[in-house]
N, C-alpha and C positions, 0 to 999 in steps of 0.2 A: 118550697119545691113542689109539694103536693097541691097547694093552691094554684100555682101556675099551670101545673099539669091538668088539673080539673078544669080550669078556664079554657085551655087550648082544646081539651076534649069536648067541652060543651059547644064551642063555636065551630068546631069541625064536624059536629054530630057523630063523633066517634063513641061507640058504646064501650067505655072503659071503666073498670071499677078500681078503686084505690083503697089501700088500707095502711095504717100506720103501725109500726112496731117500736118497742123500746129495746134498744140494744143492751145486753146480749140475749134478750129473750129468744126462745125457740119460735120459729115461724110455723104456722099451721097452714099446710097446703103447698101447692106449687104455683109458681108465678112466671110470667114472661119477662118481667123486669123487677129487679130489686135495687132501689136507689139508696145509696149510702154516701151522701155528700154533706159537706159543711159541718161535720162533727167528728170525723174519724181521727183528727189530729189530737184528740183527747185520749185515744186508746193506744196502749202499748203494742208495738208491732207484732210480737209473737201471739198475743191474745187476738188481735185483729185478724191475722192470718188464719188462725184456728177457726174463727167464725166464718170467714169468707169461704174456706174449704167446706164447712158444714152446710152453709146456705147453698153453695154451688152444687154439692152432691145430693142434698136432700130436698131442696126447695125450688130449684131452678128447672124450668121446663127445657126440653131439648131445643136448641137454637135461641134460648132466652139469654139475657145478659144481666150482669151486676154492674151498675154504674157507680164508680167511686172517684173521689178526688184525693190527690196527694199534694202536700205542700212541703217546700224545702226551706222556707223562711225561718231563721233562727228564733223568731219570737214565738213560734208555736211549740207546745209542750212536746209533741212527737212529730218527727218527719218520717215519712214512709217511702220506701223504694218499691215501685210497682212490681218489679221482677221478683223480689223477695216475697211479696204478698201473694203472688200467683204461681210461684214455683211449685211444681208437683201437680198442678191442675192440667187436665187435657182440655185446653182452651184456645180460643183465638182472642188476642188482645188488640184492641183498637184504641189509639189515642184520639180523643175527640177534640181537645184543644188545650192551649196554654192561656193562663190568666194571671192577674197580679198576685203578689206574694209567692211567686214561683209555684203556683197552683197548676196542676195538670188534671184534666178529666179523662178517665179511661172507661171503656166498656169491656167487660170480660165475658165473652160469648162461650156458651156451652156447645 
């Protein structure tokens, strides 16, 4: 995801910086976008919700978004329900799209 983002940024001459973090590490700073895709199905829903709330309140700039994917396929360790993960947040939720393995991509805007 980061490699693709860096490539798109370089060919559009968009001055964007990227950083990687290891979940559930605390993030340092505030960001326009926090990408959490292709791995959250390994995280227990209550634990994931706790960190989404933390990143949303402490690390996301106003009008920024957290991008996550949820899967419902039974072969995944955890399936997540987007409304559970975002309940209690003062947010705008936008569904970006549907993909194989019953994967949905969502943007959670502050």
